[in-house]
C-alpha positions as semicolon CSV with decimal commas, in nm:
position;residue;x (nm);y (nm);z (nm)
1;X;-3,099;-4,610;3,849
2;X;-2,854;-4,482;3,586
3;X;-2,572;-4,706;3,707
4;X;-2,434;-4,944;3,447
5;X;-2,393;-5,305;3,548
6;X;-2,157;-5,488;3,313
7;X;-2,315;-5,374;2,988
8;X;-2,372;-5,028;2,850
9;X;-2,606;-4,907;2,580
10;X;-2,436;-4,864;2,243
11;X;-2,589;-4,682;1,949
12;X;-2,604;-4,850;1,610
13;X;-2,318;-4,653;1,453
14;X;-2,083;-4,737;1,737
15;X;-2,183;-5,103;1,726
16;X;-2,106;-5,115;1,353
17;X;-1,770;-4,946;1,409
18;X;-1,684;-5,201;1,679
19;X;-1,782;-5,490;1,454
20;X;-1,570;-5,356;1,167
21;X;-1,277;-5,311;1,400
22;X;-1,310;-5,674;1,514
23;X;-1,317;-5,792;1,151
24;X;-1,008;-5,587;1,068
25;X;-0,820;-5,735;1,361
26;X;-0,932;-6,084;1,265
27;X;-0,827;-6,035;0,902
28;X;-0,497;-5,887;1,013
29;X;-0,418;-6,197;1,214
30;X;-0,482;-6,417;0,908
31;X;-0,156;-6,368;0,724
32;X;-0,135;-6,472;0,362
33;X;-0,378;-6,251;0,175
34;X;-0,718;-6,336;0,040
35;X;-0,707;-6,716;0,045
36;X;-0,443;-6,763;0,310
37;X;-0,276;-7,101;0,324
38;X;-0,568;-7,293;0,181
39;X;-0,475;-7,507;-0,118
40;X;-0,714;-7,656;-0,367
41;X;-0,679;-8,005;-0,498
42;X;-0,564;-7,992;-0,857
43;X;-0,803;-8,144;-1,106
44;X;-0,738;-8,252;-1,462
45;X;-0,854;-8,033;-1,746
46;X;-1,079;-8,249;-1,958
47;X;-1,041;-8,177;-2,325
48;X;-1,342;-8,134;-2,550
49;X;-1,456;-8,461;-2,704
50;X;-1,418;-8,483;-3,079
51;X;-1,744;-8,461;-3,272
52;X;-1,736;-8,770;-3,491
53;X;-2,095;-8,748;-3,615
54;X;-1,991;-8,709;-3,978
55;X;-1,779;-9,023;-3,961
56;X;-2,057;-9,222;-3,791
57;X;-2,327;-9,116;-4,033
58;X;-2,113;-9,109;-4,346
59;X;-2,200;-8,746;-4,407
60;X;-2,066;-8,560;-4,705
């Protein structure tokens, strides 16, 4: 009755260690640092619009 068939019981600490090891291996295979080879599309930097309220209202 104590024979293991395919799967074995794993305590929580060991399961967490296994998961961390998998993540480390996965991150190690992704060469290129934090972002990798992903590139963002460059967007224009919109300048602040000039406040022309004084000119419109004829302020002093």
